C-alpha positions as CSV (number, residue, x, y, z in Angstrom):
1,M,123.2,-49.1,55.1
2,K,123.5,-51.8,57.8
3,L,125.7,-49.6,59.8
4,L,123.0,-47.1,60.7
5,P,120.7,-49.5,62.5
6,A,123.6,-50.8,64.5
7,L,124.6,-47.3,65.5
8,I,121.1,-46.5,66.6
9,T,121.0,-49.7,68.6
10,V,124.3,-48.9,70.4
11,I,123.2,-45.3,71.1
12,S,119.9,-46.5,72.5
13,L,121.6,-49.0,74.8
14,L,124.0,-46.3,76.0
15,C,121.1,-44.0,76.8
16,A,119.3,-46.7,78.7
17,L,122.3,-47.3,81.0
18,P,121.7,-45.8,84.4
19,A,123.8,-42.8,85.4
20,T,126.4,-43.5,88.1
21,A,125.2,-42.6,91.5
22,D,126.6,-42.5,95.0
23,V,125.2,-45.2,97.3
24,I,124.5,-45.3,101.1
25,Y,124.1,-48.9,102.4
26,L,122.0,-48.9,105.6
27,K,122.5,-51.4,108.4
28,N,118.9,-52.7,107.9
29,G,119.7,-53.8,104.4
30,D,118.2,-50.8,102.5
31,R,120.2,-48.6,100.3
32,I,119.9,-45.0,99.1
33,T,121.2,-43.9,95.7
34,G,121.7,-40.3,94.8
35,E,124.4,-37.6,95.0
36,I,126.3,-37.3,98.2
37,K,126.7,-33.5,99.0
38,E,128.5,-33.4,102.3
39,I,129.5,-35.3,105.4
40,W,129.6,-33.3,108.6
41,D,128.4,-33.5,112.2
42,S,127.9,-37.3,112.1
43,N,125.6,-37.0,109.1
44,V,125.8,-37.8,105.4
45,T,123.8,-35.5,103.2
46,I,122.5,-37.1,100.0
47,E,120.2,-35.8,97.3
48,P,118.3,-38.6,95.4
49,E,116.7,-38.0,92.0
50,Y,113.2,-38.4,93.6
51,S,113.7,-36.1,96.6
52,N,115.3,-33.0,98.1
53,K,118.5,-33.6,99.9
54,F,118.3,-35.0,103.4
55,D,120.7,-36.2,106.2
56,V,121.4,-39.8,107.2
57,E,123.0,-40.3,110.6
58,F,126.2,-42.4,110.9
59,E,124.6,-44.8,113.3
60,H,122.3,-46.1,110.6
61,I,125.0,-46.5,107.9
62,A,126.9,-49.7,107.1
63,H,128.9,-48.5,104.0
64,I,129.1,-45.7,101.5
65,E,130.3,-45.7,97.9
66,S,131.1,-42.9,95.4
67,D,133.2,-42.7,92.3
68,E,133.3,-38.9,92.7
69,A,136.3,-37.4,94.5
70,F,135.7,-35.2,97.5
71,E,137.8,-32.9,99.7
72,V,138.1,-35.1,102.8
73,E,139.3,-34.0,106.3
74,L,139.8,-36.6,109.0
75,L,139.6,-36.0,112.8
76,D,143.3,-36.6,113.1
77,G,144.1,-33.7,110.7
78,R,144.8,-35.8,107.6
79,E,143.2,-34.4,104.5
80,G,143.1,-34.9,100.7
81,D,140.9,-35.7,97.7
82,F,139.4,-39.2,97.9
83,S,136.6,-41.2,96.4
84,F,134.7,-43.8,98.6
85,A,134.8,-47.5,98.2
86,K,133.0,-50.2,100.2
87,S,134.9,-51.1,103.4
88,S,135.3,-54.7,104.7
89,V,134.1,-53.5,108.1
90,E,130.5,-52.3,108.8
91,G,130.6,-48.6,109.7
92,G,133.8,-48.1,107.8
93,V,134.9,-46.6,104.5
94,R,137.8,-47.1,102.2
95,L,139.2,-43.7,100.9
96,E,140.7,-44.1,97.4
97,A,143.2,-41.8,95.8
98,S,145.6,-42.3,92.9
99,N,148.5,-43.0,95.2
100,A,146.8,-44.1,98.5
101,S,144.0,-46.2,100.0
102,I,143.0,-45.6,103.6
103,E,140.6,-47.7,105.7
104,V,138.9,-45.5,108.4
105,A,135.8,-45.6,110.5
106,L,133.0,-43.4,109.1
107,A,133.0,-41.7,112.6
108,N,136.6,-40.6,112.0
109,I,135.6,-38.3,109.1
110,N,135.4,-34.7,110.2
111,K,134.0,-33.4,107.0
112,I,133.8,-33.8,103.2
113,E,132.8,-31.4,100.5
114,E,132.4,-31.4,96.8
115,I,135.5,-30.3,94.9
116,K,134.6,-27.0,93.1
117,D,137.0,-24.8,91.2
118,F,134.1,-22.5,90.4
119,D,131.0,-21.8,92.4
120,W,128.5,-19.0,92.9
121,D,125.5,-18.2,94.9
122,S,123.0,-15.3,94.9
123,K,120.0,-14.2,97.0
124,L,117.4,-11.6,96.4
125,D,115.1,-10.5,99.3
126,L,111.9,-8.4,99.4
127,N,110.9,-7.5,102.9
128,S,108.0,-5.2,104.0
129,N,105.8,-4.3,106.9
130,F,103.0,-1.7,107.1
131,S,100.1,-0.6,109.3
132,R,96.9,1.2,108.5
133,G,94.5,3.0,110.8
134,N,95.2,5.9,113.2
135,T,98.8,5.8,111.9
136,N,99.7,4.9,108.4
137,S,103.3,3.5,108.1
138,Q,105.2,1.3,105.8
139,T,108.7,-0.1,105.5
140,V,110.1,-1.6,102.3
141,N,113.5,-3.3,102.0
142,I,115.0,-4.6,98.9
143,S,118.4,-6.4,99.3
144,A,120.6,-8.6,97.2
145,E,123.9,-10.5,97.7
146,T,126.1,-12.6,95.6
147,E,129.3,-14.7,96.0
148,V,131.5,-16.0,93.2
149,I,134.5,-18.2,93.9
150,K,137.0,-19.2,91.3
151,G,140.1,-21.0,92.5
152,Q,141.8,-18.7,95.1
153,H,139.7,-15.7,94.2
154,R,136.4,-14.8,95.9
155,Y,134.2,-11.9,94.8
156,L,131.4,-10.6,97.0
157,G,128.7,-8.0,96.5
158,D,125.6,-6.9,98.5
159,F,123.1,-4.1,98.0
160,S,120.2,-2.9,100.2
161,Y,117.6,-0.1,99.9
162,V,115.3,0.7,102.8
163,L,112.4,3.2,102.5
164,E,110.2,4.1,105.5
165,T,107.2,6.3,105.5
166,L,104.9,7.6,108.3
167,D,101.7,9.3,107.3
168,S,103.1,9.8,103.8
169,E,106.2,11.5,105.2
170,T,109.6,9.8,104.4
171,T,111.3,8.9,107.7
172,K,114.1,6.8,106.3
173,E,115.7,6.3,102.9
174,Q,118.9,4.4,103.1
175,T,121.0,2.9,100.3
176,R,124.1,0.8,100.8
177,F,126.3,-1.0,98.3
178,H,129.4,-3.1,99.2
179,A,131.8,-4.9,97.0
180,S,134.8,-7.0,98.1
181,Y,137.6,-9.0,96.5
182,N,139.2,-11.7,98.5
183,Y,142.5,-13.5,97.7
184,L,142.4,-16.9,99.5
185,F,145.7,-18.2,100.8
186,E,145.7,-22.0,100.7
187,E,149.1,-23.2,101.8
188,G,150.8,-23.9,105.1
189,R,150.2,-21.6,108.0
190,L,148.3,-19.1,105.9
191,D,145.5,-21.7,105.1
192,N,142.1,-20.1,105.9
193,W,143.5,-16.6,105.8
194,F,142.7,-14.2,103.0
195,F,143.5,-10.7,101.9
196,A,140.4,-8.4,101.2
197,T,139.8,-5.1,99.5
198,N,136.4,-3.6,100.4
199,V,134.6,-0.7,98.7
200,T,131.4,0.7,100.4
201,L,129.0,3.4,99.2
202,E,126.3,4.6,101.6
203,R,123.6,7.3,101.4
204,D,121.0,8.2,104.0
205,P,119.6,11.8,103.4
206,V,117.1,11.6,106.2
207,A,120.0,11.1,108.6
208,L,121.8,13.9,106.8
209,L,124.3,11.5,105.2
210,D,124.4,12.7,101.6
211,R,127.2,10.3,100.6
212,R,129.9,8.2,102.1
213,L,132.5,6.3,100.1
214,S,135.2,4.1,101.8
215,L,138.0,1.9,100.6
216,N,139.4,-0.6,103.1
217,P,142.2,-3.2,102.6
218,A,141.9,-5.9,105.2
219,L,143.2,-9.2,106.4
220,G,140.6,-11.9,107.1
221,Y,140.2,-15.4,108.4
222,D,137.7,-18.1,107.4
223,V,136.8,-20.0,110.6
224,W,134.1,-21.9,108.5
225,D,133.7,-21.8,104.7
226,Y,131.3,-24.6,104.0
227,A,128.1,-25.1,102.1
228,N,126.0,-25.2,105.4
229,R,127.9,-22.8,107.6
230,T,130.0,-19.7,107.2
231,L,132.0,-17.7,109.7
232,N,134.7,-15.2,108.8
233,F,136.1,-11.9,110.1
234,E,138.2,-9.1,108.7
235,F,140.3,-6.3,110.2
236,G,141.7,-3.5,108.2
237,V,142.5,0.2,107.8
238,G,141.5,2.5,105.0
239,Y,140.1,5.8,103.8
240,A,136.6,7.3,103.8
241,N,135.2,10.4,102.3
242,E,131.7,11.6,103.4
243,E,129.4,14.5,102.9
244,T,127.2,15.1,106.0
245,D,124.7,17.9,106.1
246,G,126.5,19.6,103.3
247,E,130.0,19.3,105.0
248,D,132.6,17.4,103.1
249,T,135.2,15.5,105.2
250,S,137.8,12.8,104.7
251,S,139.3,10.5,107.3
252,A,141.5,7.5,107.9
253,T,139.4,4.6,109.2
254,I,139.7,1.4,111.3
255,D,137.4,-1.3,110.0
256,W,136.1,-4.6,111.4
257,R,133.7,-7.0,109.7
258,L,132.1,-10.3,110.7
259,N,129.9,-12.6,108.6
260,F,128.1,-15.7,110.0
261,A,125.5,-18.2,108.6
262,Y,124.5,-21.6,109.9
263,D,122.1,-24.1,108.5
264,F,119.7,-26.2,110.7
265,M,117.1,-28.9,109.9
266,G,119.0,-30.3,107.0
267,G,119.4,-26.8,105.4
268,D,115.7,-25.8,105.7
269,L,116.5,-23.2,108.3
270,E,119.4,-20.7,108.2
271,L,120.4,-18.3,110.9
272,F,122.6,-15.4,109.8
273,H,124.3,-12.4,111.4
274,N,126.5,-9.8,109.8
275,H,128.0,-6.7,111.3
276,H,130.4,-3.9,110.2
277,I,132.1,-1.6,112.7
278,Y,134.3,1.3,111.7
279,R,135.8,4.3,113.3
280,N,136.8,7.5,111.7
281,V,140.1,8.7,113.3
282,S,139.7,12.3,112.1
283,G,136.8,14.5,111.1
284,R,133.7,13.5,113.2
285,K,135.9,10.7,114.9
286,N,132.7,8.7,115.4
287,I,132.2,4.9,115.7
288,V,129.5,3.4,113.5
289,F,128.0,0.0,114.0
290,N,125.8,-1.6,111.2
291,T,124.3,-5.1,111.7
292,N,121.6,-7.4,110.3
293,T,120.4,-10.6,112.0
294,G,117.7,-13.0,111.0
295,V,116.5,-16.4,109.8
296,R,115.6,-17.8,106.5
297,Y,113.2,-20.7,106.2
298,E,113.2,-22.7,102.9
299,I,109.8,-23.2,101.3
300,T,111.1,-24.7,98.1
301,D,114.7,-25.3,96.8
302,D,114.7,-21.7,95.5
303,I,112.2,-19.7,97.7
304,Y,112.4,-18.9,101.4
305,M,110.7,-16.9,104.1
306,N,112.9,-14.2,105.7
307,V,112.7,-12.5,109.1
308,Q,115.3,-9.9,109.7
309,L,116.3,-7.3,112.3
310,D,118.6,-4.4,111.3
311,Y,120.3,-2.2,113.8
312,D,122.5,0.8,113.2
313,Y,124.3,2.9,115.8
314,D,126.4,6.1,115.4
315,T,128.3,7.5,118.5
316,E,128.2,11.0,117.1
317,P,125.3,11.5,114.7
318,P,124.8,14.8,112.9
319,D,122.8,17.4,114.8
320,G,119.1,16.8,114.8
321,T,119.3,13.0,114.1
322,D,119.1,10.0,116.4
323,N,122.2,7.9,117.1
324,E,120.4,4.6,116.7
325,D,118.0,3.0,114.2
326,L,116.1,-0.3,114.5
327,T,114.2,-1.9,111.7
328,F,112.2,-5.2,111.8
329,L,111.5,-6.8,108.4
330,L,109.4,-9.8,107.3
331,G,109.3,-11.0,103.7
332,A,110.5,-13.6,101.2
333,G,113.5,-14.2,99.0
334,I,114.8,-16.3,96.1
335,E,118.1,-18.1,95.8
336,F,119.8,-18.9,92.5
């Protein structure tokens, strides 16, 4: 019976022990404990238990420590998985690995990121604008996107639905769904390159597009693929089948995609731009350009404001329809 009180005492002591935390030692003698998220652009991003994440500039840092291993890339091109130990020199850091220990200046670190074999991110936006008076008009846009990464496999999906009305008459009803699988090459000269397979389904009956289904294998390149900035492009060829104004056509296609996102103000503000250009090489032989550009401003960790401009252009639209379409959207979204 004496064993039970002893076990309770040991468990209580273990629970009372503080969790290990990363530490930033400042030159003025202060220190910040929390979880280091990233090092990039002469800043260390840390998230304490008592605050949202924020950046600390290199010039204020004396040392950093972390038992957690990170993906580290130095300015001279060296890279590997390292934890951080206190350096003997102010403004320096000792990178620790199982088979190596490197002393470098903090300023010589190009970037570090958390090591993740599995990661996912999703967003859901609701944007709308309307006017009442001499002219009654309304635009509603619902869009969602998700990204899942597991090892060398990346899965992407996005969906958007836009409905415009003018004096109770529907002037636009556009639905788009896109899914993509990416295989990420991670060795030698193929590092940052990936193979993609894209499937896109579109419908816009007001523009006389009853249905369009395309399949496009592509080769892509990640210029940036980080938590706070993304830039990649793809080029491929494929096949499309569409029904326009009751006429069914099939065509080989040439396909180009670009995706860009960049965080400012410590991640509170995000600028994004995505575009998709394709050409049908038979049938209508048209060139189509779809793009969306905007900014998201973080209100809380999960909720943000969204301002977006969508622009579509078709070099040879069906008879009786315009070749360009411009939509301005204002709304909010949630990230999870």
